[in-house]
DRENGUMI-943313 format. One record per residue: residue in one letter; x, y, z of N, C-alpha, C in turn. Coordinates in steps of 0.05 Angstrom, whole numbers, plus 5000, padded with zeros to 4 digits. Last residue first. Layout:
BEGIN
AXYZXYZXYZ;...
END
This chain:
BEGIN
I822708946826824709136816827208996810;N819508576851819008636823821008836811;T820808556904821608326888821108376858;L818409016924821309016920822208786902;H812409216889813809046909816709026903;V810009846878811509626866812809476889;A807810326891805910106886807309856876;P812210696897810310636919808510396915;F818010786886816210606871814110526891;F822211356883820311186898818511036879;I828811546882826511496866824711296882;S833512046899832011806906829611796887;E836312436871837612306894836212056903;F836612476800835012466824836612336847;Q839412426754839712676769838212686795;D838111986725840611976741841112226757;F834011906690833311926718835811936736;G834511816635834712096645834112126675;L834911326615832311456611832311736624;R839911166632839511226604836811356598;K838611086686840511296678840111366649;L835110646684834110906694836011136685;H838710256664836310326650835210596658;L842410246705843310326678840910416662;G839010046746840410296749841310406722;L837209546724835309766730836710036732;D839409206670840409306695838609556702;K836208666636836608956641837709006668;A838408166596837608216623838208516629;L839607726549838007966552837107996581;K846407526544843607466551842107726557;N851807556528849807736516846907656522;Y854807166551855107436561852807616551;E853806706521852506736548852707016558;N852706706454854506806474853006856500;N849606586410850906366425852706456448;F847607016382845706816391846906596409;I852107356371849607466383847907246396;T855707006347856407146371853907236386;A853106816301854306626320854906756347;P851707306274849707136287850806946307;K856107866287855407626272853507446287;L857708316317854908296308854208046292;I863108256331861108326351858308256342;N865608126282866007956306863808016327;Q864108566250863208296243863408106267;L866808986276863808986273862808706268;D872108816268871008846295867908836295;G872308856211872708596225871608596253;W871609416204869709216193869908946207;Y875209796216873609696238871609476230;L877309966168879209886190877709746213;S872810126140874309886131876309786152;I871410596166869810356170871310106161;A873411106166875210886174873810626177;Q869411466156871411426135873311196141;L866811486205865611316184867611266161;P870811416262869911586241868911406218;F868211006317870211076297869011266276;Q867310566370866910846361869010916341;L864610086412866110136387865310416377;I862010106458863909886455865609916430;P860810706497860710556472862710326472;D858710646566860510746545860210576520;I855010326595854610616591856210716567;K852309686580854609856585853910146579;S848209366562849109336590851509506598;I847309446509845409556527846209536556;N853009696475851709456486849809566507;Y853710096416853310066445852309786451;L857510436368856110196375856110166406;V857810966323858110896351856410656357;F860811326272859211086278859811016307;E860811956239861811786260859811556264;H858412196196861212246200862412046220;G853212036197854412076171857412126172;N851811906248851112166238852312236211;C849211346281851011446260850011716251;L848910866333848211126323850211206301;A846310226353848410396341847210666333;F845809706401844609916385846810096375;Y844809036426846509246415844809456401;N841108676443843308726461845008966452;V834008786438836608716427838808796447;R827708846438829608696456832108606442;V822408946413825008946399827008776414;E818108966445817708836419820308826403;S819909236490819008966493818608816467;H825909606481823009596478822109296478;I831309676481830109516503827109486502;A832109996436833409726438832109556459;Y829410466447828510306425829610016428;S832510656489829710596494828510426472;Y837310746461837210536482834310456488;A835911176430836510926417836410696437;Q835211556472833011496454833511226441;E840211586496837911506512835611416494;V843111776453843811516464841411416480;H840812276447840512086425841211796435;K842412586489839712486489839212276468;S849212356500847212546491844412426493;K854112066500853212216524851212436515;V855112106431856111996457855112186479;L853712376386852912096388853811966414;V851112996365853012856382852012576387;E849713236298848913126324851112976338;G850813416247851813576269851113456297;P848313046210851213066213852213226237;S842812696243843912896224846812946230;K842511986252842312256261843512446240;A839711346255841111546239840511826249;D840510786292839011036292840711246277;M839810106293841410326283839610576281;
END
């Protein structure tokens, strides 16, 4: 969870890229990350571009069941869908490399990408 100031945008912003980079860090490695600015809560899955849950914080009681279903230990640790595997294209997009027409990896073997 990354807390932002009340005026910050939580969707399609640099904050999503920042929180994503925390979530995929080799010492963290989680499937989900969230942003909250005191007015809005947004939950992401690392394998999807768009939020999987987004709501005004005042309505948290209406979304509490959804949050529990997504984030409960039984779901996180026992769901085949949530295996930790990065998508290189999504990873590069979230890190801000989606504006380039081509990216070269001169010293990396194709099997390592």
